[in-house]
C-alpha positions, 0 to 999 in steps of 0.5 A, a space after each residue: 499500500 502506498 502512503 502519502 506525505 504531506 507537504 507544506 509550500 510556503 507561497 507570497 501573494 504575487 507567486 500564488 497569483 501567477 500561478 492561479 494565472 496559468 492554471 486559467 490561461 490554460 483551461 481557457 485556451 483549452 475550453 476554446 480549442 474544445 469548442 472550435 473543434 465542436 463547431 468546425 471552426 478550427 482556426 485560432 487567433 493568438 488573442 481568442 485563448 489569452 485572457 491576458 489579451 485585451 482583445 480577449 478582454 474587449 470580446 468578453 465584455 461585449 458577450 457579458 453586455 449582450 447576456 444582460 441586454 446592454 449592448 446596443 450599435 449606435 447608427 447614423 
């Protein structure tokens, strides 16, 4: 039978934030790849899977506004 041992690691807040961002970024990229494969698009631009990208963040903001019914376009 295998025995498990406990290890305690001490991180400062900045290091913990970096680790969390890296994990989230990896998960988001995986979800985007799976969704693109499911829909048959198959093309991924760097901004599509990088939550740190300003364009990605803008697209997320637009999606949120759409879901909240706050998305409108002004046409002259």
